[in-house]
C-alpha positions as a Markdown table, in Angstrom:
| # | Residue | x | y | z |
|---|---|---|---|---|
| 1 | Met | 65.2 | 41.8 | 126.5 |
| 2 | Lys | 61.1 | 40.3 | 126.3 |
| 3 | Asn | 62.5 | 37.9 | 123.3 |
| 4 | Asn | 65.5 | 36.6 | 125.4 |
| 5 | Val | 63.2 | 36.0 | 128.6 |
| 6 | Phe | 60.8 | 34.3 | 126.0 |
| 7 | Lys | 63.5 | 32.0 | 124.5 |
| 8 | Arg | 64.7 | 31.1 | 127.9 |
| 9 | Ser | 61.2 | 30.4 | 129.0 |
| 10 | Ile | 60.8 | 28.3 | 125.9 |
| 11 | Ile | 64.3 | 26.2 | 126.5 |
| 12 | Ile | 63.5 | 25.6 | 130.2 |
| 13 | Ile | 60.0 | 24.2 | 129.3 |
| 14 | Ser | 61.3 | 22.1 | 126.8 |
| 15 | Phe | 64.1 | 20.6 | 128.9 |
| 16 | Ile | 61.5 | 19.8 | 131.9 |
| 17 | Leu | 59.3 | 18.2 | 129.0 |
| 18 | Leu | 62.3 | 16.4 | 127.9 |
| 19 | Leu | 63.1 | 15.4 | 131.3 |
| 20 | Ile | 59.7 | 14.2 | 132.0 |
| 21 | Cys | 59.3 | 12.1 | 128.9 |
| 22 | Ala | 62.8 | 10.7 | 129.5 |
| 23 | Phe | 61.8 | 9.7 | 133.3 |
| 24 | Ser | 58.5 | 8.1 | 132.1 |
| 25 | Ser | 60.0 | 5.9 | 129.3 |
| 26 | Val | 62.5 | 4.7 | 131.9 |
| 27 | Asn | 59.7 | 4.0 | 134.5 |
| 28 | Ala | 57.8 | 2.0 | 131.4 |
| 29 | Glu | 60.3 | -0.6 | 130.6 |
| 30 | Glu | 60.0 | -3.9 | 131.8 |
| 31 | Asp | 62.2 | -5.4 | 134.6 |
| 32 | Asn | 64.2 | -8.2 | 133.1 |
| 33 | Ser | 66.9 | -8.5 | 135.7 |
| 34 | Asp | 65.8 | -11.8 | 137.0 |
| 35 | Ile | 65.2 | -13.4 | 133.4 |
| 36 | Thr | 68.0 | -15.9 | 132.4 |
| 37 | Met | 68.7 | -17.6 | 129.3 |
| 38 | Met | 68.0 | -21.2 | 129.0 |
| 39 | Thr | 69.1 | -24.0 | 126.8 |
| 40 | Leu | 67.1 | -26.7 | 125.1 |
| 41 | Ser | 68.6 | -29.4 | 122.8 |
| 42 | Lys | 66.5 | -32.1 | 121.2 |
| 43 | Gly | 66.1 | -33.8 | 117.7 |
| 44 | Gly | 68.9 | -32.0 | 116.4 |
| 45 | Ile | 68.0 | -28.6 | 117.2 |
| 46 | Val | 69.5 | -26.6 | 120.1 |
| 47 | Ile | 67.9 | -23.2 | 121.2 |
| 48 | His | 68.5 | -20.7 | 123.6 |
| 49 | Tyr | 65.3 | -18.9 | 125.3 |
| 50 | Pro | 64.5 | -16.5 | 128.4 |
| 51 | Ser | 63.6 | -18.2 | 131.5 |
| 52 | Asn | 60.0 | -16.8 | 131.6 |
| 53 | Trp | 59.6 | -19.4 | 128.8 |
| 54 | Gly | 59.3 | -22.8 | 129.5 |
| 55 | Tyr | 59.0 | -26.5 | 128.1 |
| 56 | Ser | 55.5 | -27.4 | 127.4 |
| 57 | Glu | 53.2 | -30.1 | 125.8 |
| 58 | Ser | 52.2 | -30.0 | 122.3 |
| 59 | Asn | 49.0 | -31.3 | 120.3 |
| 60 | Ser | 51.3 | -32.1 | 117.3 |
| 61 | Asn | 52.3 | -35.9 | 116.5 |
| 62 | Tyr | 55.4 | -34.3 | 114.7 |
| 63 | Ser | 56.7 | -32.0 | 117.5 |
| 64 | Ile | 60.3 | -32.5 | 118.7 |
| 65 | Met | 60.0 | -29.9 | 121.5 |
| 66 | Ser | 57.5 | -27.1 | 122.4 |
| 67 | Ile | 58.5 | -24.4 | 124.5 |
| 68 | Ser | 55.8 | -21.7 | 126.1 |
| 69 | Lys | 55.6 | -18.4 | 127.9 |
| 70 | Leu | 55.2 | -19.8 | 131.5 |
| 71 | Asp | 52.1 | -17.6 | 132.4 |
| 72 | Ser | 50.2 | -19.0 | 129.4 |
| 73 | Ile | 50.2 | -22.7 | 130.0 |
| 74 | Asp | 46.9 | -24.0 | 130.8 |
| 75 | Ser | 45.8 | -26.9 | 133.0 |
| 76 | Ala | 46.5 | -29.2 | 130.2 |
| 77 | Gly | 50.3 | -28.2 | 130.0 |
| 78 | Val | 49.8 | -26.4 | 126.5 |
| 79 | Gly | 50.9 | -23.0 | 126.3 |
| 80 | Gln | 48.7 | -20.3 | 124.7 |
| 81 | Val | 51.7 | -18.3 | 123.7 |
| 82 | Asn | 54.3 | -21.2 | 122.1 |
| 83 | Ile | 56.9 | -22.2 | 119.9 |
| 84 | Asn | 56.6 | -25.6 | 118.6 |
| 85 | Phe | 59.4 | -27.2 | 116.8 |
| 86 | Glu | 58.4 | -30.2 | 114.3 |
| 87 | Lys | 60.0 | -32.3 | 112.0 |
| 88 | Lys | 58.4 | -34.7 | 109.6 |
| 89 | Ala | 60.2 | -36.9 | 106.6 |
| 90 | Val | 59.6 | -35.5 | 102.9 |
| 91 | Gln | 58.3 | -38.0 | 100.4 |
| 92 | Gly | 59.3 | -36.2 | 97.2 |
| 93 | Asp | 60.1 | -32.6 | 96.5 |
| 94 | Phe | 60.4 | -30.0 | 99.7 |
| 95 | Tyr | 58.9 | -27.1 | 97.9 |
| 96 | Thr | 56.0 | -29.7 | 96.8 |
| 97 | Phe | 55.4 | -30.5 | 100.2 |
| 98 | Leu | 55.4 | -27.4 | 101.5 |
| 99 | Asn | 52.7 | -25.9 | 98.7 |
| 100 | Ser | 50.7 | -28.7 | 99.6 |
| 101 | Thr | 50.5 | -28.1 | 103.1 |
| 102 | Tyr | 49.6 | -24.3 | 102.5 |
| 103 | Asn | 47.4 | -24.6 | 99.3 |
| 104 | Ser | 44.9 | -27.4 | 101.7 |
| 105 | Met | 44.9 | -24.9 | 104.7 |
| 106 | Gln | 44.1 | -21.8 | 102.1 |
| 107 | Lys | 40.6 | -24.3 | 101.5 |
| 108 | Asp | 39.6 | -23.9 | 105.2 |
| 109 | Ser | 37.9 | -20.8 | 105.7 |
| 110 | Ser | 39.3 | -20.7 | 109.6 |
| 111 | Phe | 43.1 | -20.0 | 108.1 |
| 112 | Asn | 43.9 | -16.6 | 106.5 |
| 113 | Leu | 47.2 | -16.4 | 105.2 |
| 114 | Ser | 48.6 | -12.7 | 105.2 |
| 115 | Ser | 52.5 | -13.2 | 104.3 |
| 116 | Ser | 55.0 | -15.9 | 102.8 |
| 117 | Gly | 58.4 | -15.3 | 101.6 |
| 118 | Glu | 62.1 | -16.8 | 101.4 |
| 119 | Val | 64.1 | -16.2 | 104.4 |
| 120 | Met | 67.8 | -17.4 | 105.5 |
| 121 | Ile | 68.4 | -19.3 | 108.9 |
| 122 | Asn | 72.1 | -19.7 | 109.8 |
| 123 | Asn | 72.8 | -19.8 | 106.3 |
| 124 | Ile | 69.7 | -22.3 | 105.5 |
| 125 | His | 67.6 | -21.2 | 102.9 |
| 126 | Ala | 63.9 | -21.4 | 104.6 |
| 127 | Tyr | 60.5 | -20.2 | 104.0 |
| 128 | Glu | 58.1 | -18.0 | 106.3 |
| 129 | Tyr | 54.5 | -18.1 | 106.4 |
| 130 | Val | 52.5 | -15.5 | 108.7 |
| 131 | Tyr | 48.8 | -16.2 | 109.1 |
| 132 | Ser | 45.9 | -16.1 | 111.6 |
| 133 | Ser | 43.6 | -19.1 | 112.4 |
| 134 | Asn | 40.3 | -19.1 | 114.3 |
| 135 | Gln | 39.5 | -22.2 | 116.1 |
| 136 | Asn | 36.7 | -22.6 | 118.4 |
| 137 | Asp | 36.3 | -18.3 | 118.5 |
| 138 | Thr | 39.8 | -17.9 | 119.3 |
| 139 | Ile | 41.8 | -16.0 | 116.7 |
| 140 | Lys | 45.2 | -16.8 | 116.8 |
| 141 | Ala | 48.2 | -15.4 | 115.0 |
| 142 | His | 50.9 | -17.8 | 113.5 |
| 143 | Lys | 54.6 | -17.4 | 112.3 |
| 144 | Ala | 55.9 | -20.5 | 110.6 |
| 145 | Val | 59.3 | -21.2 | 109.3 |
| 146 | Trp | 60.1 | -24.2 | 107.4 |
| 147 | Phe | 63.2 | -25.6 | 106.0 |
| 148 | Glu | 64.8 | -29.1 | 104.7 |
| 149 | Lys | 68.0 | -30.6 | 106.3 |
| 150 | Gly | 68.8 | -34.3 | 105.4 |
| 151 | Gly | 65.2 | -35.6 | 103.8 |
| 152 | Gln | 63.5 | -34.0 | 106.9 |
| 153 | Ala | 61.0 | -30.9 | 106.7 |
| 154 | Tyr | 61.5 | -28.8 | 109.8 |
| 155 | Val | 58.9 | -26.4 | 111.1 |
| 156 | Met | 59.5 | -23.7 | 114.0 |
| 157 | Leu | 56.1 | -22.3 | 114.6 |
| 158 | Tyr | 54.9 | -19.4 | 116.9 |
| 159 | Ser | 51.6 | -19.1 | 117.9 |
| 160 | Ala | 49.8 | -16.8 | 120.3 |
| 161 | Pro | 46.6 | -15.1 | 120.6 |
| 162 | Ile | 46.0 | -12.4 | 118.1 |
| 163 | Asp | 46.2 | -9.8 | 121.3 |
| 164 | Glu | 49.7 | -11.4 | 122.4 |
| 165 | Phe | 51.4 | -12.0 | 118.9 |
| 166 | Glu | 53.5 | -8.5 | 118.7 |
| 167 | Asp | 54.5 | -8.2 | 122.2 |
| 168 | Asn | 56.3 | -11.9 | 121.9 |
| 169 | Val | 57.3 | -12.5 | 118.5 |
| 170 | Tyr | 60.6 | -11.2 | 119.5 |
| 171 | Val | 61.4 | -14.3 | 121.5 |
| 172 | Phe | 60.7 | -16.5 | 118.2 |
| 173 | Asp | 62.8 | -14.1 | 116.2 |
| 174 | Tyr | 65.6 | -14.4 | 118.7 |
| 175 | Ile | 65.6 | -18.1 | 118.7 |
| 176 | Leu | 65.3 | -18.3 | 114.8 |
| 177 | Ser | 68.7 | -16.1 | 114.9 |
| 178 | Asp | 70.4 | -18.1 | 117.4 |
| 179 | Ile | 69.4 | -21.6 | 116.7 |
| 180 | Gln | 71.8 | -24.7 | 116.0 |
| 181 | Ile | 70.9 | -27.3 | 113.8 |
| 182 | Thr | 73.0 | -30.2 | 114.2 |
């Protein structure tokens, strides 16, 4: 009889703990009910992105468009958590162009390449680079995906302060999975 009471007590306590865990995880989820998907088309690229991100300025001369998390845009209009889309004419072999870009970066001690490899984007062969940079005592993490189309090198570059990178990389990954290249 004591064994049955003990087993019931354990089951009841386990059930209560399970309910508490389930309730706390539901409350911990972010409320995204007011976020809608937006569309931006420019320079031969069409993307869909969440409405808590918006069009922003870019510091790159080759930028087609740039979007940033709205709460990260500074007074100059540049987002600290951003995704920049660039296009540049390739002279010669694309892979040689790409290697020269990252070889020159690796000579700069403020950059630290952590991984690179091949990926596919909408049936287009692409290259992915993940690295960090330290500029003006700000450490940022970056994820760049490069591909060639029509003699043009395209790069989609996600950048964020190191402590915000993982929390926002899902937007970049979603855009890559849904991007349309015309």
